[in-house]
C-alpha positions in Angstrom: 201.5 -94.7 85.7 203.1 -98.6 86.7 204.6 -101.3 84.0 204.2 -104.8 84.4 207.7 -106.0 84.8 208.7 -108.7 82.5 210.7 -112.0 84.5 214.3 -112.9 83.2 212.9 -116.0 81.6 210.5 -114.8 79.3 213.2 -112.2 78.2 215.6 -115.3 77.7 212.7 -117.2 75.3 212.0 -113.6 73.6 216.1 -113.7 72.4 215.9 -117.6 71.4 212.7 -116.9 69.5 214.5 -113.9 67.7 217.7 -115.7 67.1 215.7 -118.9 65.5 214.3 -116.1 62.7 211.0 -115.2 64.2 210.4 -111.4 63.8 210.3 -109.1 67.2 206.5 -109.0 66.4 205.5 -112.3 66.4 208.1 -112.7 69.1 206.1 -109.8 71.3 202.5 -111.7 70.3 204.0 -115.4 71.3 204.9 -114.2 74.5 202.6 -111.9 75.5 204.5 -108.5 75.1 204.9 -105.7 73.8 207.1 -104.6 70.6 209.2 -102.4 72.9 209.4 -104.7 75.5 210.9 -107.1 73.1 213.5 -104.4 72.1 214.1 -103.9 75.4 215.0 -107.5 76.1 217.5 -107.8 72.7 219.2 -104.7 73.8 220.0 -106.0 77.2 221.7 -109.0 75.8 223.5 -106.5 73.4 221.5 -108.1 70.0 221.1 -105.7 67.4 218.0 -105.4 65.7 217.9 -106.8 62.1 217.4 -104.3 59.3 213.8 -104.3 57.1 215.7 -105.5 54.4 217.0 -108.6 56.5 213.9 -109.5 58.1 212.3 -109.5 54.5 214.9 -111.9 53.4 214.8 -114.3 56.4 211.3 -114.2 56.6 210.6 -115.3 52.5 213.7 -118.2 53.4 212.0 -119.4 56.3 208.8 -120.0 54.3 206.6 -117.5 56.1 206.4 -113.9 55.5 203.2 -112.5 57.8 202.2 -116.2 58.7 201.9 -117.1 55.2 204.0 -119.4 52.7 205.1 -117.9 49.5 202.5 -117.9 46.6 202.8 -120.4 44.0 200.6 -120.3 40.9 199.0 -124.0 40.6 197.0 -122.9 37.4 197.9 -124.2 33.9 197.5 -121.6 31.7 198.2 -123.0 28.5 194.3 -122.9 27.6 194.3 -119.1 28.1 194.2 -118.3 24.3 191.8 -120.9 23.5 189.4 -119.7 26.2 189.8 -116.2 25.5 189.9 -115.9 21.9 188.6 -119.1 20.3 185.7 -120.0 23.0 185.0 -116.2 23.7 184.9 -116.6 27.1 184.9 -113.7 29.6 187.7 -112.8 32.0 184.7 -113.9 34.8 184.0 -117.1 33.1 187.6 -118.4 32.9 188.2 -117.0 36.4 185.7 -119.5 37.5 186.8 -122.3 35.6 190.2 -121.5 36.9 189.2 -120.9 40.6 191.0 -117.7 41.2 190.2 -113.6 40.7 189.4 -112.0 37.5 192.6 -109.9 38.3 194.6 -112.9 38.0 193.5 -114.1 34.9 193.4 -110.3 33.2 197.2 -110.3 34.8 197.9 -113.6 32.8 196.3 -112.3 29.5 198.9 -109.2 29.5 201.9 -111.4 30.8 201.1 -113.8 27.4 200.7 -110.5 25.0 197.0 -111.7 24.7 194.8 -108.8 23.5 192.2 -107.6 25.5 188.5 -106.7 24.3 187.1 -103.2 24.8 184.1 -102.8 26.5 181.7 -102.5 23.2 183.5 -105.8 21.7 182.9 -107.3 25.6 179.2 -106.4 25.1 178.3 -107.7 21.5 180.2 -111.2 22.3 177.8 -111.1 25.5 174.6 -109.6 24.0 175.4 -112.7 21.4 175.3 -115.3 24.0 172.4 -113.6 25.9 169.8 -112.3 23.3 167.2 -110.2 24.8 163.7 -111.3 25.0 161.3 -110.4 22.3 157.6 -109.8 22.3 155.5 -111.2 25.4 159.0 -112.2 26.8 160.7 -108.6 27.0 161.0 -107.1 30.2 158.8 -104.2 29.6 155.9 -106.0 27.3 152.8 -103.7 27.6 150.6 -105.7 25.8 151.9 -104.5 22.3 151.0 -100.8 22.0 153.3 -97.8 22.0 152.8 -94.4 21.4 155.6 -93.1 19.5 156.3 -88.9 19.1 154.0 -88.8 16.3 151.2 -89.6 18.1 149.6 -92.6 17.0 148.8 -95.3 18.8 150.7 -98.5 17.5 149.9 -102.4 18.0 152.4 -105.0 17.4 150.8 -107.5 15.4 153.7 -109.5 13.3 151.2 -111.5 11.2 149.2 -108.4 9.9 149.0 -107.7 6.2 149.8 -104.4 5.9 152.4 -104.6 8.7 155.7 -101.9 8.8 158.7 -103.3 7.2 160.9 -101.6 10.7 161.3 -103.3 13.7 160.1 -100.4 15.7 156.8 -100.2 14.5 156.5 -97.1 12.2 
């Protein structure tokens, strides 16, 4: 099994890029070399490899880590308590307003010690905002007829003089 020989010009270029602060992986990708070929070129020139902690510090100082800039949170979270507590918006509704992920909103709530709702509290608020349709608009509407466990067929007729007081029609 033969291996490609890497010319001295590419080895020199690899050393220069590594000394400029690029990672060995980025150098290898840039010059179309393997990581091992970059390491061999560096060792031939007598350079020692950076430790992971040195590489991490250097990556952040150069403003790139895995080709990304350090993340900055550009959102203004001053109105978070008003949106969540006073206006009773959900985490997903706030995320849409802020243009971020729901996890970011949840993190900001926790960071600011704003108490989060339980699932039952959230459902109660959601049901207040989105009431269920009643009567013929309901999803399971069957013409106003139902047969409860007692066997009698009940007919929905809210204007009948002898109607039942309970909402279930009993």
